[in-house]
VEXTI-883292 format. One line per 2 residues: their letters; for each residue x, y, z of C-alpha. Coordinates in nm, 3 decimals. Layout:
<sites>
a	X Y Z ~ ...
</sites>
This chain:
<sites>
ms	-2.976 0.592 1.552 ~ -2.822 0.561 1.897
wm	-2.623 0.250 1.804 ~ -2.495 0.424 1.490
ks	-2.374 0.720 1.695 ~ -2.216 0.490 1.953
lf	-2.043 0.288 1.681 ~ -1.911 0.605 1.517
vr	-1.770 0.736 1.846 ~ -1.615 0.397 1.924
ey	-1.454 0.368 1.582 ~ -1.329 0.727 1.594
ql	-1.160 0.666 1.929 ~ -1.023 0.333 1.810
an	-0.882 0.490 1.492 ~ -0.696 0.745 1.702
rv	-0.549 0.473 1.924 ~ -0.477 0.201 1.666
gg	-0.299 0.266 1.341 ~ -0.158 0.609 1.414
ga	-0.454 0.845 1.410 ~ -0.442 1.204 1.297
li	-0.096 1.296 1.425 ~ 0.092 1.011 1.259
gv	-0.099 1.061 0.935 ~ -0.020 1.432 0.920
lf	0.345 1.373 1.010 ~ 0.376 1.112 0.735
fl	0.203 1.351 0.495 ~ 0.456 1.617 0.593
av	0.745 1.375 0.541 ~ 0.628 1.281 0.191
vt	0.572 1.642 0.086 ~ 0.909 1.762 0.218
if	1.103 1.479 0.052 ~ 1.001 1.578 -0.301
pf	1.173 1.920 -0.301 ~ 1.500 1.751 -0.207
gv	1.465 1.511 -0.499 ~ 1.341 1.763 -0.755
gp	1.572 2.046 -0.651 ~ 1.518 2.413 -0.570
dm	1.326 2.487 -0.891 ~ 1.009 2.644 -0.746
il	0.846 2.673 -1.090 ~ 0.875 2.298 -1.142
ls	0.758 2.229 -0.787 ~ 0.452 2.447 -0.832
ri	0.368 2.263 -1.155 ~ 0.376 1.921 -0.987
ga	0.266 2.042 -0.644 ~ -0.090 1.909 -0.675
ai	0.042 1.565 -0.769 ~ 0.283 1.567 -0.473
lw	0.006 1.652 -0.230 ~ -0.229 1.391 -0.372
ig	0.037 1.120 -0.360 ~ 0.116 1.216 -0.003
al	-0.251 1.201 0.091 ~ -0.289 0.860 -0.074
ls	0.010 0.711 0.106 ~ -0.096 0.865 0.437
tl	-0.447 0.722 0.397 ~ -0.299 0.374 0.366
lg	-0.162 0.405 0.719 ~ -0.388 0.220 0.957
ld	-0.625 0.087 0.689 ~ -0.508 -0.266 0.758
rl	-0.639 -0.217 1.113 ~ -0.982 -0.099 1.000
fq	-1.133 -0.444 1.060 ~ -0.833 -0.632 1.198
ad	-0.872 -0.505 1.555 ~ -1.239 -0.608 1.557
re	-1.149 -0.952 1.425 ~ -0.885 -1.003 1.693
dg	-1.114 -0.917 1.986 ~ -1.417 -1.097 1.841
sl	-1.634 -0.789 1.793 ~ -1.632 -0.830 1.414
el	-1.812 -1.162 1.445 ~ -2.066 -1.000 1.676
lv	-2.123 -0.721 1.424 ~ -2.178 -0.975 1.145
ms	-2.421 -1.178 1.359 ~ -2.601 -0.878 1.511
gr	-2.866 -0.867 1.239 ~ -2.788 -0.507 1.154
sl	-2.688 -0.410 0.804 ~ -2.320 -0.494 0.770
el	-2.294 -0.251 0.479 ~ -2.413 0.030 0.707
vv	-2.168 -0.080 0.975 ~ -1.885 -0.066 0.721
li	-1.997 0.279 0.607 ~ -1.997 0.410 0.965
kc	-1.652 0.262 1.027 ~ -1.524 0.427 0.709
aa	-1.676 0.762 0.811 ~ -1.514 0.743 1.154
hw	-1.179 0.640 1.006 ~ -1.190 0.928 0.757
aa	-1.285 1.176 1.030 ~ -0.989 1.058 1.239
tg	-0.726 1.028 0.965 ~ -0.848 1.174 0.634
lp	-0.999 1.503 0.750 ~ -0.679 1.612 0.932
lv	-0.490 1.558 0.605 ~ -0.731 1.790 0.424
la	-0.697 2.052 0.698 ~ -0.318 2.028 0.680
tp	-0.310 2.065 0.300 ~ -0.313 2.450 0.288
vl	-0.008 2.463 0.514 ~ 0.182 2.186 0.337
sl	0.103 2.344 -0.001 ~ 0.347 2.621 0.088
fv	0.631 2.366 0.080 ~ 0.577 2.313 -0.293
gl	0.526 2.678 -0.381 ~ 0.156 2.678 -0.471
df	-0.027 3.007 -0.504 ~ -0.353 3.086 -0.327
qs	-0.580 2.967 -0.606 ~ -0.394 2.637 -0.640
iv	-0.406 2.583 -0.264 ~ -0.784 2.629 -0.263
lv	-0.830 2.392 -0.556 ~ -0.605 2.118 -0.416
tl	-0.777 2.139 -0.078 ~ -1.120 2.122 -0.242
tl	-1.029 1.821 -0.455 ~ -0.885 1.640 -0.153
lv	-1.196 1.718 0.050 ~ -1.410 1.557 -0.219
ga	-1.174 1.276 -0.325 ~ -1.015 1.165 0.003
pa	-1.332 0.983 0.121 ~ -1.313 0.774 -0.196
lt	-0.961 0.666 -0.097 ~ -1.092 0.546 0.239
lv	-1.386 0.363 0.079 ~ -1.157 0.188 -0.169
ga	-0.922 0.105 0.114 ~ -1.208 -0.051 0.310
vg	-1.253 -0.304 0.031 ~ -0.887 -0.401 0.051
ag	-0.906 -0.413 0.430 ~ -1.204 -0.648 0.408
vt	-1.021 -0.878 0.168 ~ -0.706 -0.895 0.380
vs	-0.870 -0.899 0.725 ~ -0.804 -1.269 0.778
mr	-0.439 -1.249 0.670 ~ -0.148 -1.186 0.901
rg	0.064 -0.889 0.801 ~ -0.180 -0.804 0.527
gv	-0.067 -0.441 0.512 ~ 0.161 -0.494 0.212
ll	-0.104 -0.687 0.022 ~ -0.357 -0.419 0.112
si	-0.137 -0.154 -0.048 ~ -0.092 -0.367 -0.360
lv	-0.469 -0.405 -0.390 ~ -0.567 -0.047 -0.311
ip	-0.312 0.160 -0.505 ~ -0.423 0.041 -0.854
la	-0.787 0.103 -0.760 ~ -0.700 0.450 -0.635
ip	-0.526 0.555 -0.958 ~ -0.846 0.693 -1.126
il	-0.917 0.899 -0.813 ~ -0.559 1.028 -0.820
if	-0.578 1.112 -1.191 ~ -0.898 1.315 -1.172
gv	-0.800 1.481 -0.844 ~ -0.468 1.601 -0.982
sa	-0.624 1.691 -1.318 ~ -0.892 1.904 -1.155
at	-0.647 2.090 -0.931 ~ -0.391 2.144 -1.208
ag	-0.638 2.241 -1.481 ~ -0.824 2.476 -1.248
ai	-0.504 2.656 -1.159 ~ -0.428 2.717 -1.529
ds	-0.780 2.792 -1.651 ~ -1.087 2.785 -1.425
nn	-1.303 2.674 -1.719 ~ -1.116 2.341 -1.729
fl	-1.177 2.264 -1.361 ~ -1.538 2.147 -1.370
vp	-1.516 1.835 -1.589 ~ -1.243 1.643 -1.397
fl	-1.390 1.767 -1.069 ~ -1.731 1.620 -1.157
fl	-1.563 1.292 -1.250 ~ -1.393 1.299 -0.909
ca	-1.730 1.357 -0.741 ~ -1.874 1.067 -0.940
lt	-1.593 0.836 -0.828 ~ -1.658 0.929 -0.465
lf	-2.031 0.862 -0.503 ~ -1.953 0.534 -0.679
gl	-1.723 0.436 -0.392 ~ -1.991 0.538 -0.143
vi	-2.224 0.280 -0.296 ~ -1.989 0.002 -0.405
gp	-1.729 0.028 -0.127 ~ -1.950 -0.078 0.168
la	-2.115 -0.352 -0.041 ~ -1.783 -0.503 -0.152
aa	-1.621 -0.468 0.191 ~ -1.922 -0.626 0.365
aa	-1.919 -0.917 0.118 ~ -1.547 -0.969 0.182
lr	-1.607 -0.969 0.559 ~ -1.882 -1.229 0.528
vs	-1.655 -1.452 0.320 ~ -1.368 -1.414 0.568
gd	-1.600 -1.516 0.852 ~ -1.708 -1.841 0.683
</sites>
């Protein structure tokens, strides 16, 4: 357990130094959310209707920041090869790295959501629902991103390719996250079904994400 804790702390500190960390992610999230009202116009009713989608899109794009460095920094300094050859479960290593990355970049986005929701005119109930769906669904975005990061780890300037790979895979998460938040704001009885699908996608990513990312890392090391 000590090596898992040490790895988590190391990855958390590394995520805050490389790839932007919490501050850059929140600032980018703020930029995305504030741009939409300028494009849509001052219609607060329309903004409140699409507010959940705006926040989810902003969270998705902000999560992509720094994902290309999830394994790249370890590959450059040789520590990735040591992790692969250490004999420890590479899937568990990937899971710990994803948890640290989400704690450094994803969790601040969730905490910033209630404040940024005011920019799109959401009421209290909608703010609670959007924050809850992001809290449950944002880890799935990181886990899906880890797969793309593992595939592109051996490529120079793989950030663009990473985005191309990850965004289509993240669409189901985006759909059910927005559906849950929007449906719950209209009728609380319609919230549970898309929210459970969102939970299922996160659990699915929790199982498949580390396995796929670890397999991609092993292939890149051959």
